Structure formats: C-alpha cells, structure tokens
C-alpha positions as CSV (number, residue, x, y, z in Angstrom):
1,M,118.9,43.4,163.0
2,D,117.9,40.1,163.5
3,S,116.6,37.7,160.0
4,K,113.0,38.1,161.6
5,T,112.8,41.8,161.4
6,Y,114.1,42.2,158.1
7,N,112.2,39.9,156.7
8,K,109.0,42.5,157.9
9,D,111.1,45.3,156.9
10,L,111.8,43.5,153.5
11,R,108.4,42.8,153.1
12,K,106.6,45.9,153.8
13,A,109.4,47.7,151.0
14,C,108.3,45.3,148.7
15,V,104.2,45.8,149.1
16,K,105.2,49.7,149.5
17,A,106.7,49.4,145.9
18,V,104.2,47.6,143.9
19,F,101.6,50.0,145.2
20,D,103.9,53.0,144.5
21,E,103.5,51.4,140.9
22,F,100.4,51.1,140.5
23,A,99.5,54.7,141.8
24,E,101.9,56.2,139.2
25,H,99.9,54.1,136.5
26,G,103.3,52.0,135.7
27,D,102.9,48.6,133.0
28,M,103.2,46.1,136.5
29,I,99.0,46.5,136.2
30,R,97.1,47.9,133.8
31,P,93.4,47.6,133.2
32,Q,91.8,45.3,130.7
33,Y,89.7,47.9,129.1
34,A,91.5,50.8,127.8
35,E,92.5,53.5,130.1
36,Q,89.6,52.3,132.6
37,W,91.5,53.0,136.5
38,D,89.1,54.8,137.9
39,E,87.9,50.8,138.1
40,I,91.0,48.9,139.9
41,Y,90.7,50.4,143.7
42,A,93.8,49.8,145.5
43,N,93.4,49.8,149.4
44,R,97.4,49.9,150.5
45,F,96.2,49.7,154.4
46,L,94.5,46.4,153.7
47,G,96.9,45.0,150.9
48,H,94.5,44.8,148.0
49,I,94.6,45.7,144.2
50,T,91.3,44.5,143.2
51,G,89.1,45.6,139.8
52,P,89.0,44.3,136.3
53,M,93.2,44.3,135.5
54,D,95.8,42.7,133.3
55,I,99.0,42.1,135.9
56,D,102.1,41.5,133.7
57,V,104.1,39.0,136.0
58,T,107.6,40.2,134.8
59,D,107.1,43.3,135.5
60,L,105.9,42.4,139.2
61,V,108.6,40.4,139.6
62,D,111.4,43.1,138.5
63,V,109.7,45.3,140.5
64,I,110.3,43.0,143.8
65,I,113.6,41.9,142.7
66,D,115.0,46.0,142.7
67,T,113.3,46.6,146.0
68,I,115.2,43.4,148.0
69,A,118.3,44.8,146.1
70,K,117.4,48.0,146.9
71,E,117.0,47.4,150.8
72,A,120.1,44.8,150.4
73,A,122.0,48.2,149.8
74,Q,120.7,50.3,152.7
75,K,121.5,47.0,155.2
C-alpha cells in the first residue's frame, strides 16, 4: 500500500473516530449549555459538527492518537 492510500485510509478512520465519540456523547465534545445535545448537529457526509459546544482538545488528540495507533497495528 502506498503512503497516499494509507494517509487517506488513516484520515477516514480518524474522522470516523471523532464522529463516533460525538455520537456516544463522550467527553470530547459537549454542549455549552447543560445537556442540550439536540442543538449540536453532526453531518458525517460533510465532515462537520456545528452548534454551541465545548471541545476538549486533549480528548480530541487522544481519540486521534488512539486511532492512528490502532490503524498502524492493523497494517
């Protein structure tokens, strides 16, 4: 597998991991106001998560690093 294909697959896996974490209402992305999850909109097709939210950058980086390590172990 060439590096271009690997980078594309890795990017896809990282995006999926971020959206999965959001869908599970994890700690990485939280509503700004109480439990107003319905005000945050996630569009996997466009790759956007929008709305009033707090993003825990450390948790975001952890999700991405864990995904990279998992993908590397599978190759």
